[in-house]
C-alpha positions in Angstrom: -0.1 0.1 -0.1 1.6 3.4 -1.0 1.8 6.6 0.9 -1.6 7.7 -0.7 -2.9 4.7 -2.2 -4.9 3.5 0.9 -7.8 5.8 0.0 -8.5 4.2 -3.4 -11.7 1.8 -3.4 -11.9 1.4 0.2 -12.5 3.7 3.3 -11.6 1.1 5.9 -8.0 2.0 6.7 -8.2 5.6 6.5 -7.4 6.5 10.1 -4.2 4.3 9.9 -2.6 7.1 7.5 0.2 9.1 8.4 -2.1 12.4 7.9 -4.0 11.3 11.1 -1.0 10.0 13.4 1.5 11.8 15.3 2.3 9.4 18.3 3.5 5.6 18.0 1.3 4.3 20.7 2.9 0.8 20.4 6.1 2.4 22.4 4.0 3.0 25.5 4.0 0.3 28.0 0.7 -1.5 28.8 -1.3 0.2 31.7 -1.6 -3.2 33.5 -3.4 -1.8 36.3 -6.4 -0.6 34.0 -7.6 -4.3 34.0 -7.8 -4.2 38.2 -9.1 -0.6 38.4 -11.7 0.1 35.5 -14.5 -1.6 37.6 -17.9 -0.3 38.3 -17.4 0.4 41.8 -14.5 2.6 41.3 -16.0 4.7 38.3 -19.1 5.2 40.2 -17.1 6.6 42.9 -15.3 9.0 40.7 -18.9 10.3 39.4 -20.2 10.7 43.0 -19.8 14.5 43.0 -21.4 14.7 39.5 -25.2 15.3 39.7 -27.5 13.3 37.4 -24.4 11.6 36.0 -24.7 7.8 35.7 -22.5 4.8 34.7 -24.3 2.6 32.0 -21.8 0.0 31.1 -18.0 -0.9 31.1 -16.7 -2.7 27.9 -13.2 -4.1 26.8 -12.1 -4.7 23.3 -8.6 -6.4 22.7 -6.0 -5.6 20.0 -7.3 -6.2 16.6 -10.2 -4.9 14.7 -13.4 -2.8 16.0 -16.6 -2.2 14.1 -19.7 -0.4 15.1 -22.8 -1.3 13.6 -23.1 0.5 10.0 -19.6 1.8 10.0 -16.3 0.6 8.3 -14.3 -2.0 10.0 -11.2 -0.4 11.8 -8.2 -2.7 11.8 -5.0 -2.6 14.0 -6.9 -1.2 16.8 -5.1 -1.2 19.9 -6.8 -2.6 23.1 -9.2 -0.2 25.0 -11.9 0.1 27.6 -15.2 2.1 26.8 -16.9 3.6 29.6 -20.4 4.7 28.8 -22.0 7.3 31.0 -25.7 8.7 30.8 -26.2 12.4 32.1 -30.0 13.5 32.7 -30.4 17.1 31.5 -33.5 19.3 31.9 -36.7 18.4 30.0 -36.1 14.7 29.9 -33.0 15.2 27.7 -30.4 12.4 28.0 -26.7 13.1 27.2 -24.6 10.0 26.2 -21.1 10.2 27.1 -18.4 7.6 25.9 -14.8 7.5 27.6 -12.3 5.6 25.7 -9.3 4.3 27.8 -6.3 2.9 25.7 -4.4 0.2 27.4 -1.2 1.7 26.1 -1.9 5.2 27.3 0.2 8.2 26.7 -0.7 10.0 29.9 -2.7 12.7 27.9 -6.3 13.4 27.8 -8.3 14.7 24.7 -11.8 16.2 24.4 -13.5 15.3 21.0 -15.7 18.0 19.8 -18.8 18.2 17.5 -19.6 20.3 14.4 -22.7 22.4 13.4 -25.4 22.6 16.1 -24.2 19.1 17.3 -21.7 18.2 20.1 -20.9 15.1 18.4 -20.4 13.9 14.7 -19.8 10.6 13.0 -16.3 9.7 13.0 -16.8 7.6 9.8 -17.7 11.0 8.0 -14.6 12.8 9.3 -12.0 10.6 7.4 -11.1 13.1 4.6 -10.9 16.2 6.9 -8.6 17.3 9.6 -11.2 17.0 12.3 -10.2 14.6 15.3 -12.3 11.6 16.0 -12.1 9.2 18.9 -10.5 6.5 16.6 -7.7 8.8 15.8 -7.2 9.8 19.6 -7.3 6.2 20.8 -4.7 5.1 17.9 -2.3 7.9 19.1 -2.7 6.8 22.7 -4.9 9.4 24.2 -7.6 8.6 26.9 -10.6 10.8 25.4 -14.3 11.5 25.7 -17.0 12.3 23.3 -20.5 13.3 24.1 -23.7 14.1 22.0 -25.0 16.5 24.7 -28.4 15.2 23.9 -28.3 17.1 20.6 -27.9 13.9 18.4 -24.9 13.1 15.8 -26.5 14.4 12.7 -27.2 18.0 11.8 -30.4 19.1 13.5 -31.2 21.6 16.2 -35.0 20.6 16.7 -33.6 19.8 20.2 -33.6 23.4 20.9 -37.5 23.6 20.7 -39.8 23.0 23.7 -43.5 23.2 23.4 -44.3 26.5 21.4 -41.0 28.1 22.4 -37.2 27.4 22.9 -35.8 25.0 25.6 -33.4 27.6 26.7 -31.7 25.2 29.4 -30.7 22.8 26.4 -29.5 25.6 24.4 -27.4 27.0 27.4 -26.0 23.5 27.9 -25.2 23.3 24.2 -23.4 26.4 24.3 -21.7 26.9 27.6 -21.6 24.0 30.0 -22.2 20.9 28.1 -18.3 20.4 26.9 -16.9 21.8 30.1 -19.1 19.1 32.2 -18.1 16.5 29.6 -14.4 17.4 30.3 -14.4 17.2 34.0 -16.4 14.1 34.5 -14.4 12.1 31.9 -11.0 13.5 33.5 -12.4 12.2 37.0 -12.9 8.8 35.4 -9.8 8.7 33.5 -7.7 9.4 36.6 -9.8 6.8 38.4 -9.2 4.1 36.1 -5.3 4.6 35.5 -4.7 5.6 39.0 -2.5 8.3 37.8 -2.7 12.0 37.0 -3.3 13.3 33.5 -0.1 15.1 32.5 -1.7 17.3 29.5 -5.1 17.8 28.1 -6.0 18.9 24.7 -8.9 19.5 22.3 -9.7 20.3 18.6 -12.6 21.1 17.1 -13.7 22.4 13.4 -16.8 24.8 12.5 -19.2 24.2 15.5 -16.6 22.2 17.1 -14.3 25.3 16.7 -17.0 27.3 18.6 -16.7 24.7 21.5 -13.0 25.3 21.5 -13.2 29.0 21.7 -15.9 28.7 24.3 -13.3 26.7 26.4 -10.6 29.2 25.8 -12.7 32.0 27.0 -14.9 30.6 29.9 -13.0 27.5 31.1 -9.4 28.1 30.3 -8.3 25.8 33.1 -9.9 22.8 31.4 -7.2 22.2 28.6 -3.4 23.1 28.3 -3.7 23.2 24.4 -6.7 23.9 22.1 -6.9 23.8 18.4 -9.8 25.5 16.6 -10.2 25.1 12.7 -12.5 27.4 10.8 -14.1 28.4 14.1 -18.0 29.3 13.9 -17.3 31.9 16.4 -19.2 35.5 16.1 -21.8 32.9 15.7 -25.1 35.0 15.5 -23.6 37.0 12.8 -22.1 34.4 10.9 -25.4 32.5 10.6 -26.9 35.4 8.7 -23.8 35.2 6.4 -24.5 31.7 5.5 -28.0 32.4 4.6 -27.7 35.6 2.6 -27.1 33.8 -0.8 -30.3 32.1 -0.4 -32.3 35.3 0.6 -30.8 37.1 -2.5 -31.7 34.2 -4.8 -35.3 34.1 -3.7 -35.9 38.0 -3.5 -34.3 38.9 -7.0 -36.4 38.5 -10.2 -33.0 37.5 -12.1 -31.8 34.2 -10.5 -28.4 33.9 -12.0 -27.6 30.4 -13.2 -25.3 28.5 -11.3 -23.0 28.1 -14.4 -22.3 31.9 -14.3 -21.1 31.8 -10.6 -18.8 28.7 -11.4 -17.2 30.8 -14.1 -16.7 33.7 -12.3 -15.0 31.5 -9.7 -12.8 29.8 -12.1 -11.6 33.2 -13.5 -10.3 34.3 -9.9 -7.9 31.2 -10.3 -6.0 33.5 -13.1 -6.3 36.5 -11.1 -3.3 37.8 -9.0 -5.0 37.0 -5.7 -2.1 37.2 -3.5 -1.7 40.9 -4.2 -5.8 41.5 -4.2 -6.5 39.7 -0.8 -10.1 38.7 0.3 -12.7 40.3 -1.9 -13.1 44.0 -1.3 -14.7 46.7 -3.6 -12.0 49.2 -2.5 -9.2 47.0 -4.0 -8.3 48.1 -7.6 -7.3 44.4 -8.4 -11.0 43.3 -7.8 -12.3 46.2 -9.5 -10.6 45.3 -12.5 -11.7 41.8 -12.3 -15.2 42.9 -11.8 -15.2 45.2 -14.8 -14.0 42.3 -17.1 -17.0 40.0 -16.2 -19.7 41.4 -18.3 -19.7 39.6 -21.7 -17.7 36.7 -20.2 -19.1 33.4 -22.1 -20.5 30.6 -19.8 -22.4 27.4 -20.6 -25.5 29.4 -19.6 -24.7 32.3 -21.8 -22.8 35.5 -21.2 -22.5 37.2 -18.0 -24.7 40.2 -18.2 -24.4 43.5 -16.3 -27.8 42.4 -14.5 -26.2 39.1 -13.7 -23.3 41.0 -12.0 -25.7 43.3 -9.9 -27.0 40.3 -8.4 -23.8 38.2 -8.0 -22.4 41.4 -6.3 -25.1 41.4 -3.7 -24.3 37.8 -3.1 -20.5 38.2 -2.9 -20.6 41.2 -0.5 -22.7 39.6 2.1 -25.5 40.6 4.3 -26.2 44.2 4.8 -28.9 46.3 6.4 -31.3 48.7 4.5 -29.1 51.5 5.6 -25.9 50.0 4.4 -24.7 48.4 7.7 -22.5 45.2 7.2 -23.8 42.2 9.3 -21.0 40.2 8.6 -18.5 39.2 5.7 -19.7 37.6 2.7 -18.3 35.0 0.3 -16.4 36.7 -2.5 -16.2 35.2 -6.1 -12.9 33.4 -4.9 -14.9 31.3 -2.5 -16.3 28.1 -4.0 -19.8 28.1 -2.5 -21.3 25.4 -5.1 -21.1 21.9 -4.7 -18.1 20.5 -6.7 -16.5 17.4 -7.6 -17.7 13.7 -6.8 -18.2 14.4 -3.0 -20.8 17.3 -3.7 -19.8 19.1 -0.7 -20.5 22.8 -1.1 -22.3 25.7 0.7 -25.3 25.9 -1.4 -27.0 23.3 -3.7 -29.5 23.9 -6.4 -32.1 21.4 -7.5 -33.9 20.6 -10.9 -36.9 22.4 -9.7 -34.8 25.7 -9.4 -34.7 25.6 -5.4 -31.6 25.7 -3.4 -30.6 24.0 -0.4 -28.6 26.0 2.0 -26.4 24.7 4.8 -28.8 23.2 7.3 -27.4 24.2 10.8 -27.6 27.8 9.8 -31.4 27.3 8.6 -32.1 25.5 11.8 -30.7 28.6 13.9 -32.9 30.9 12.3 -35.9 28.7 13.1 -34.7 29.1 16.6 -34.9 32.8 16.2 -38.5 32.9 14.8 -39.8 30.1 17.1 -40.8 27.8 14.2 -39.4 24.5 13.4 -40.7 24.7 9.9 -40.0 28.2 8.9 -38.8 28.2 5.1 -36.3 30.7 3.7 -38.0 30.7 0.4 -40.6 33.0 1.6 -38.2 35.3 3.7 -38.1 39.0 2.2 -35.2 41.3 2.7 -37.3 43.4 5.1 -38.2 40.1 7.0 -34.4 38.9 6.9 -33.4 42.3 8.5 -36.2 42.2 11.1 -35.2 38.8 12.4 -31.8 40.0 12.8 -32.4 43.1 14.6 -35.1 41.7 16.7 -33.1 38.8 18.0 -29.6 40.2 18.1 -29.5 41.2 21.8 -31.2 38.0 22.8 -28.7 35.8 21.0 -25.4 37.8 21.0 -24.2 36.1 24.0 -23.6 33.3 21.8 -20.7 35.3 19.9 -17.9 33.4 21.9 -15.9 36.4 20.5 -14.5 37.8 23.7 -10.8 38.8 22.9 -9.6 38.8 26.4 -7.4 35.7 26.5 -5.4 36.8 29.5 -7.1 34.2 31.7 -6.0 31.6 29.2 -2.5 32.9 29.2 -2.3 33.0 33.0 -3.3 29.3 32.9 -0.4 28.7 30.6 -2.9 27.5 28.0 -2.2 27.6 24.3 -4.8 28.5 21.4 -4.1 27.7 17.9 -6.5 28.8 15.1 -6.2 27.5 11.6 -8.5 29.0 9.1 -8.5 28.4 5.3 -8.8 31.6 3.3 -11.3 29.7 0.8 -13.3 28.7 3.8 -17.0 28.4 2.2 -18.8 28.1 5.6 -16.9 30.5 8.0 -15.4 33.6 6.6 -11.9 33.5 7.5 -11.8 37.5 8.1 -13.7 37.0 11.3 -10.7 34.9 12.7 -8.5 37.8 11.4 -10.5 40.4 13.1 -10.5 38.4 16.3 -6.9 38.1 16.3 -6.5 42.0 15.7 -8.8 42.3 18.8 -7.0 40.3 21.2 -3.8 42.5 20.6 -5.4 45.3 23.1 -5.2 43.2 26.0 -1.5 42.1 25.4 1.7 44.3 25.7 2.8 43.4 22.3 2.1 40.9 19.4 5.0 39.0 20.5 3.7 38.5 24.0 0.3 37.5 22.6 1.9 34.9 20.5 3.1 33.0 23.6 -0.6 32.1 24.1 -2.3 32.5 20.9 -1.2 31.7 17.3 -3.3 31.8 13.7 -2.4 30.3 10.5 -4.3 31.0 7.3 -3.7 28.0 4.6 -4.3 30.0 1.3 -7.5 28.7 -0.4 -8.1 26.1 2.2 -11.7 25.0 2.7 -13.7 24.4 5.6 -11.6 21.5 7.1 -11.3 19.7 4.1 -8.3 18.3 2.2 -10.2 18.0 -1.2 -11.3 21.5 -1.8 -9.7 24.5 -3.5 -6.4 24.6 -1.5 -4.5 22.7 1.1 -5.5 22.4 4.9 -3.3 21.8 7.8 -3.1 18.1 8.5 -4.1 16.5 12.0 -0.6 15.2 12.1 1.2 18.6 11.7 -1.2 20.6 13.8 -1.1 18.1 16.6 2.6 17.7 16.7 3.0 21.4 16.8 0.5 22.0 19.4 2.0 19.5 21.5 5.4 20.8 21.3 4.2 24.2 21.9 2.4 22.9 25.3 5.1 20.5 26.4 8.4 22.0 25.2 7.6 25.5 24.9 8.4 25.7 21.1 5.8 27.7 19.4 5.0 26.7 15.7 6.3 29.0 13.1 4.9 26.8 10.1 2.4 24.1 9.7 2.1 21.4 7.0 -0.9 21.5 4.8 -1.9 19.2 2.0 -4.4 19.4 -0.9 -5.6 15.9 -2.1 -8.0 14.7 -4.9 -9.7 11.5 -3.4 -11.4 10.6 -6.6 -8.1 10.4 -8.4 -6.3 9.2 -5.3 -3.8 11.8 -6.0 -1.7 14.3 -3.8 -2.3 17.9 -5.6 -0.2 20.0 -3.1 2.2 19.2 0.1 3.2 22.6 1.3 4.0 24.6 4.5 1.9 27.5 6.0 3.6 30.3 8.0 2.3 31.8 11.2 0.4 34.8 10.8 1.5 38.3 12.1 0.1 41.9 11.3 3.6 42.9 10.0 3.1 40.1 7.3 -0.3 41.3 6.4 0.7 45.0 6.0 3.5 44.1 3.9 1.4 42.1 1.3 -1.7 44.2 1.4 -0.7 47.6 2.7 -3.2 47.8 5.3 
């Protein structure tokens, strides 16, 4: 099996690849005491201080293979114990916690994040991304925990409704306390089972999982020594309106620009000097020249007209209020918003009947705002969209997770790493850029800030994907760098990023991404 050929024709052995491995767990001695200590009585004692948390089962799986129902067979899995807990939340909601205890333990702990509006994701769906799943953690020797937080595993936020209103206790558990509670109870179980202290704790999350990371960094800085957020969905309220803006434009404009014209415009950005142009900005002469050249451009759906361009500009500029106030960033022509390639993973999807499907968790979030689980964006006018935004901003702005004061994290000795592809089609990377600038006001210098917080922007990288327009930071590279920073006080200056075509089983690009700093930004863009 070649370096990359493991993907071809099979998904069974994906997590054995070097992209997802950074520690050789076979070199760790077996924790023989685990067989004696991982017993129901001891686990229940460790949980005694946690209200409404109950032990369900303790299961042991020896070296070899492991398979969950409906999932690919995982081979070469090291022996582990699986401790299942149930936590009874408000309104008869039940959260399932799963704690994995590898026999060859590296003495470290890892929290496993979710995505979207769910606190757990299906590990089988994460195999071609830089998300971290429990099989990866166990294979690398980490004791780890994953919890669905009673939100389920698939994109859905119907759990946030209660009778004719919202279940605020559940929403607050998802937003603020759920990840923290999962973490502290799992740590107690881990230390009771091994009879040893955890030496270091880590967590990685992408998208909605990145929101969990930012919440931990800002509210619970003592929980983890190293935190890694990729394409984080913080500034959550404003971002959700960015995610839905293209659909609102589509349903409100009489000229529904054909998909082929957006794709052609997107492809043309590949030949533009995007490095000097920066993100889409109508104040940039480079982008203005690009736009002036679009009318008359041939496409499979006919030439781009000036009327097409007017609508396309509305989409690319992002959501604005009637007085011209920007809500959040848009996704310019350089961002691939539409499904591409055999995976068909995209921001928007157009159907044969002319309707489009938007990213589900954003639509579900707006259904929370209007208190209607069946609300349909196809009937939403510009005026109603603005009214929803203004009416509920104060109510939901607490979910921004945008507090730039990272001094408590620094005081705890914690490290925060953000990676955010500039081609991210779900979470605009400019939000991470703005957040970085805001954190500077709380530190004496950028050099002092960088002892705690570092950011990397992989050029044209998509939303945690290795097979989008540009490369993304690998699990292996990110984890090695973060652990070296936490444990050896050696901050990362660059990270490895790869771009891969899974349909052709072909490595497109293997590169390194330098750490971001404001001096570098000003040198390239002059601002």
